[in-house]
N, C-alpha and C positions, 0 to 999 in steps of 0.2 A: 497171271504169273506162271512161268514155266521154269522147271528145274531140270538140268541135264547133268547127270552124274557119269563119271568115268573112272577107270583105274582099277577095277576089280580084277581078279584072276586067281591062279593057282600058285601057292607058295608053300615051301616046306616049313615045318615047325621051326621057330626061332628066326624066321626071316621077316622081311618088312614089305609093306605095300603102302602106296599113297593113293588115296581117293580124292577126287576133285569134283566140284559141283559149281555150275554157273547158273545164276538166276537171271531171268529176263522178263520184261513186261512191266506192269505197274507196281513197282517196288517202292514202298515208303522208306524214308530215311531211317526210321526207327523200326527195327525188326530183330528177330532172333533166328539165326541159321544154325543148323546142327545136323547130326547124324544119328540115325536109329538103325537097328538091325533086327532081323527076324530069322531065327534058326528053324529048321523043319520041326513041326509039331509044337512050336513054342510061340508065345505072344511077341509082338514087336516090342523092343525095349530101347530106351534111350542109351546112347553111347557117349555123346558129348555135344554141348551147345556153346554158342558164342554170340552174345548180344552185340548189336551194332555199336553200342556205347562203350564196349570194352568188357573184359573179363571172360572167363571160361568156366564151364562146369563139366565134370567128368563123372560117369558112373564108376562105381568102385572097381569094376572089372577092367576099366580103361586107364585108371590112374597109374601114372608112372610108366606106361607103355605107349599110350596114344597121345598125339598132340593135335589139337584143332587150331586152325588159323583161318583168318578171313581177310579179304580185301574189300573194304566198303566201296571204294571207288569203282571196282569192277564187279561188285555183287557176286563174289565167289567165296567159297569155303572149301577148305581142304582138311583131310584127316590123315596124318602120318601115323601109321600103325607099325610098331616095332615089337619084337619078341612075340610074334604071333604063335598061337597054339591052336589045337584042334577045336577048342571051345569057341574060338572066334569065327569059325565057319558059319556063314549066314549070308542072307541077302542084305546089303546095306542100302539104306534109303537116305537121301538128302531131304532136309525139311526146312521150310521157312514159315515163320509165324509173324504176322503183323496185325496191328489193330487199326481199323478204320471206323471212326465214330463209335468207339468202344466195342465194336464187334470184331471178334477174332477171325482172321483169315488164315487158314492153314493149308499149306501147299506141300506136295510130295513129288520127288523125282521118281524115275522109273525103276530104280533099284539096280544095284550092281552086285554080282555074285563074288564073294570071297570064299575061297576054299583053302584050308590049311591041311596039308597032309602030314601025318605023324610018322 
């Protein structure tokens, strides 16, 4: 499975960005796609996830500002980020998790830089 992320960039505080990720390869119909981020000197953290069966989950920092959406037919996931602030500056990674015979397969995209200027 390969994940290709796009959409990062430089934005002023209060602005918006949209990240997109396309998955290809041997993708199972049941999976979870999501976004994580890693700021300099910090551990990678979950931002939002969306299972193929529906529903969404957001980290507290993302609630009310970010919206995750996915297209199961196209194996894509997007993250609309609004009201961005300097604390959102990080490399954002697309992620896909699926289970094959009870073994978790965890895939990462290459990361896309988001920089918010204050």
